[in-house]
C-alpha positions as CSV (number, residue, x, y, z in Angstrom):
1,X,-138.0,175.2,100.6
2,X,-133.9,175.0,101.5
3,X,-133.9,179.2,100.4
4,X,-136.6,179.9,102.8
5,X,-136.9,180.8,105.8
6,X,-140.0,180.3,108.4
7,X,-142.4,182.7,110.7
8,X,-144.7,180.7,112.9
9,X,-147.3,183.3,113.9
10,X,-148.3,181.2,117.0
11,X,-151.8,182.2,118.5
12,X,-152.2,181.4,122.1
13,X,-156.0,180.3,122.9
14,X,-157.1,178.1,120.1
15,X,-156.6,175.0,118.3
16,X,-156.7,174.0,114.6
17,X,-159.9,172.0,115.0
18,X,-161.9,174.8,117.3
19,X,-160.8,177.8,115.6
20,X,-163.5,179.0,112.8
21,X,-162.3,178.9,109.8
22,X,-163.1,182.7,108.8
23,X,-160.9,183.9,112.0
24,X,-158.4,182.1,110.7
25,X,-158.7,183.1,107.4
26,X,-158.6,186.7,109.0
27,X,-155.4,186.2,110.7
28,X,-153.8,184.8,107.7
29,X,-154.8,187.8,105.5
30,X,-153.3,190.5,107.9
31,X,-150.2,188.4,108.5
32,X,-149.5,188.4,105.0
33,X,-150.3,192.3,104.4
34,X,-147.6,192.8,107.9
35,X,-145.2,190.6,106.4
36,X,-145.2,192.7,103.0
37,X,-143.5,191.3,99.7
38,X,-146.8,189.3,98.7
39,X,-145.3,187.7,96.0
40,X,-142.3,186.4,97.8
41,X,-144.4,185.2,101.1
42,X,-146.0,181.8,101.1
43,X,-148.3,179.9,103.5
44,X,-146.8,176.3,104.7
45,X,-148.9,174.9,107.3
46,X,-150.9,175.0,110.2
47,X,-149.2,173.3,113.3
48,X,-150.7,171.0,115.8
49,X,-151.3,171.9,119.7
50,X,-151.8,175.6,119.0
51,X,-152.5,177.3,116.1
52,X,-149.3,178.3,114.5
53,X,-149.5,179.7,110.8
54,X,-146.5,179.0,109.4
55,X,-145.6,181.5,106.4
56,X,-142.5,181.5,104.4
57,X,-140.4,184.1,102.8
58,X,-137.3,184.3,100.7
59,X,-134.3,184.0,102.8
60,X,-133.0,187.2,101.2
61,X,-136.2,189.1,102.2
62,X,-135.3,188.5,105.6
63,X,-133.5,191.8,106.0
64,X,-136.8,193.6,104.1
65,X,-139.4,191.6,106.6
66,X,-138.2,191.2,110.0
67,X,-137.4,195.1,110.4
68,X,-140.9,195.9,109.0
69,X,-142.7,193.9,111.6
70,X,-140.3,195.3,114.1
71,X,-141.1,198.9,113.5
72,X,-144.9,198.1,113.4
73,X,-144.8,196.6,116.8
74,X,-142.3,198.5,118.7
75,X,-141.4,201.7,116.9
76,X,-143.6,204.0,114.8
77,X,-147.3,203.8,114.8
78,X,-147.3,205.7,111.6
79,X,-145.3,202.7,110.1
80,X,-146.3,201.0,106.7
81,X,-147.4,197.9,108.3
82,X,-149.1,199.7,111.5
83,X,-152.7,198.8,110.1
84,X,-152.0,195.2,109.7
85,X,-150.6,195.2,113.1
86,X,-153.7,196.9,114.7
87,X,-156.1,194.7,113.0
88,X,-154.5,191.3,114.3
89,X,-154.3,192.8,117.7
90,X,-157.9,194.0,118.1
91,X,-158.9,190.7,115.9
92,X,-157.1,188.9,119.3
93,X,-158.8,191.1,121.6
94,X,-162.2,190.1,120.5
95,X,-161.2,186.7,120.6
96,X,-159.7,186.7,123.9
97,X,-156.3,185.5,122.7
98,X,-152.7,186.3,122.6
99,X,-150.2,185.3,120.0
100,X,-146.3,185.5,119.1
101,X,-144.0,185.4,116.4
102,X,-140.4,184.2,116.5
103,X,-138.2,186.1,113.9
104,X,-135.8,184.1,112.3
105,X,-132.1,184.5,112.5
106,X,-131.7,186.0,116.2
107,X,-134.1,184.5,118.4
108,X,-136.0,187.4,118.3
109,X,-139.8,187.1,119.5
110,X,-142.4,189.8,118.5
111,X,-145.3,189.6,120.9
112,X,-148.8,190.2,120.2
113,X,-150.5,191.4,123.1
114,X,-154.0,191.3,121.8
115,X,-154.6,194.9,122.1
116,X,-153.0,198.2,120.7
117,X,-150.7,199.9,123.5
118,X,-152.0,203.3,124.1
119,X,-147.8,204.3,124.9
120,X,-145.0,203.3,123.0
121,X,-143.0,200.7,124.9
122,X,-139.8,201.2,122.9
123,X,-137.5,204.2,122.8
124,X,-136.1,205.3,119.2
125,X,-133.4,207.6,118.2
126,X,-132.1,208.6,115.0
127,X,-128.1,209.5,114.3
128,X,-125.3,208.8,112.3
129,X,-124.3,205.4,112.1
130,X,-122.1,203.5,109.8
131,X,-122.3,199.5,109.2
132,X,-119.7,197.3,107.2
133,X,-120.0,194.0,105.5
134,X,-120.1,192.2,102.5
135,X,-122.3,193.5,99.6
136,X,-124.8,190.9,98.6
137,X,-127.9,192.4,97.4
138,X,-128.9,195.6,95.5
139,X,-132.8,195.8,95.1
140,X,-135.3,198.1,93.7
141,X,-136.1,200.5,90.9
142,X,-137.0,203.6,92.3
143,X,-134.9,206.8,93.8
144,X,-133.9,204.2,97.0
145,X,-132.3,200.9,96.2
146,X,-132.5,198.5,99.1
147,X,-128.9,197.1,100.2
148,X,-128.3,193.4,101.8
149,X,-124.8,193.2,103.7
150,X,-123.5,189.9,105.0
151,X,-122.4,190.5,108.3
152,X,-120.3,187.6,109.9
153,X,-122.0,185.3,107.7
154,X,-125.6,186.5,108.5
155,X,-127.6,189.0,106.6
156,X,-128.5,192.3,108.2
157,X,-131.3,192.5,109.6
158,X,-131.8,196.2,109.3
159,X,-133.4,197.8,106.4
160,X,-130.2,199.5,104.3
161,X,-131.3,201.5,101.5
162,X,-129.2,204.3,99.2
163,X,-130.2,206.8,96.8
164,X,-129.8,205.3,93.3
165,X,-127.2,207.6,91.8
166,X,-124.8,206.3,94.5
167,X,-126.1,203.0,94.4
168,X,-124.8,202.4,90.6
169,X,-121.1,203.0,91.8
170,X,-121.7,200.6,94.9
171,X,-122.9,197.9,92.3
172,X,-119.2,197.7,90.8
173,X,-118.2,196.4,94.5
174,X,-120.6,193.6,94.4
175,X,-119.6,191.0,96.8
176,X,-116.8,193.3,98.2
177,X,-116.3,194.5,102.0
178,X,-117.9,198.0,102.3
179,X,-118.9,200.5,104.9
180,X,-122.0,202.0,104.7
181,X,-122.8,205.4,106.2
182,X,-125.6,207.8,106.9
183,X,-128.9,208.6,109.3
184,X,-129.5,205.4,111.3
185,X,-132.8,204.6,113.4
186,X,-132.0,202.8,116.2
187,X,-134.8,201.2,118.8
188,X,-134.5,200.1,122.3
189,X,-136.7,197.4,123.5
190,X,-137.8,196.9,127.3
191,X,-134.8,194.9,128.3
192,X,-132.4,197.9,127.5
193,X,-130.8,196.3,124.4
194,X,-130.4,199.0,121.3
195,X,-131.1,197.3,117.6
196,X,-130.7,199.2,114.4
197,X,-133.9,199.2,112.4
198,X,-133.0,200.8,109.4
199,X,-130.4,202.8,107.8
200,X,-130.8,205.6,105.1
201,X,-127.0,205.9,104.0
202,X,-126.0,208.6,101.9
203,X,-122.0,207.2,101.1
204,X,-120.1,204.0,101.4
205,X,-116.5,203.5,101.0
206,X,-114.5,200.0,99.9
207,X,-112.6,198.0,102.8
208,X,-109.8,196.0,102.2
209,X,-110.3,192.0,102.5
210,X,-106.9,191.8,104.0
211,X,-106.3,188.0,105.8
212,X,-105.8,188.3,109.5
213,X,-102.1,186.9,109.4
214,X,-101.1,189.5,106.8
215,X,-102.6,192.5,109.4
216,X,-100.6,191.2,111.9
217,X,-97.5,190.8,109.7
218,X,-97.9,194.4,109.1
219,X,-98.5,195.9,112.3
220,X,-95.5,193.7,113.5
221,X,-93.4,195.5,110.8
222,X,-94.6,199.1,112.3
223,X,-93.3,198.4,115.9
224,X,-89.6,198.8,116.9
225,X,-88.0,195.9,118.6
226,X,-89.2,196.0,122.6
227,X,-92.0,198.2,121.8
228,X,-94.6,195.9,122.2
229,X,-93.8,195.1,125.6
230,X,-93.6,198.5,126.8
231,X,-97.5,198.5,125.2
232,X,-98.4,196.2,127.3
233,X,-97.2,197.4,130.2
234,X,-98.8,200.6,129.8
235,X,-102.2,198.8,129.0
236,X,-101.8,196.8,132.6
237,X,-101.1,200.3,134.2
238,X,-104.0,202.0,132.7
239,X,-106.3,199.1,134.0
240,X,-105.0,199.2,137.7
241,X,-105.5,202.9,137.5
């Protein structure tokens, strides 16, 4: 299971020896629908002390599954995963329970209040966005191809897509550093933090993978003797202004 990451759906209220099996099966079925990618999502175990349904998924699919769950919970009531999201909360409301689901890679916890909120607690905006990282995945057989970028050593959690036509050109840059640009959808949570949920990219550019010392060497060659001190002095003056 080293190539899998866990999604522990914790139901707050019942115990493993008190929850009816039919209710446990209900939550497992709706959780699978909420996560999507049914052929790659598997049941692992039910933990003690509380009913934690531990699901596991291929690590490469975290960039697809986590934004899907986040979108259903916070952003768009018409999202593809909205139906199982509502059913889970309706079931929790009937049982008098709540639940939570920590997302892997980042520590974000999705709360299930046991009822569907009448109003959206999250504000979302759409604007031109660019992201960059190492290209590590291209997947899909339709008009849109899902793109996976490694950013700072981690797989981007945002859902990134690109037209199949442009993706064919991008495929030649596999494992290279690229910048993808297009229409990004951002959401702000109740703590005021913004996160990129998905990006419909329309173009890309290849970035140079140049070591830091080489880059600094080039910059040094562009500076005239003594100019660095003047730049530092000007920056200090701006800070004091």
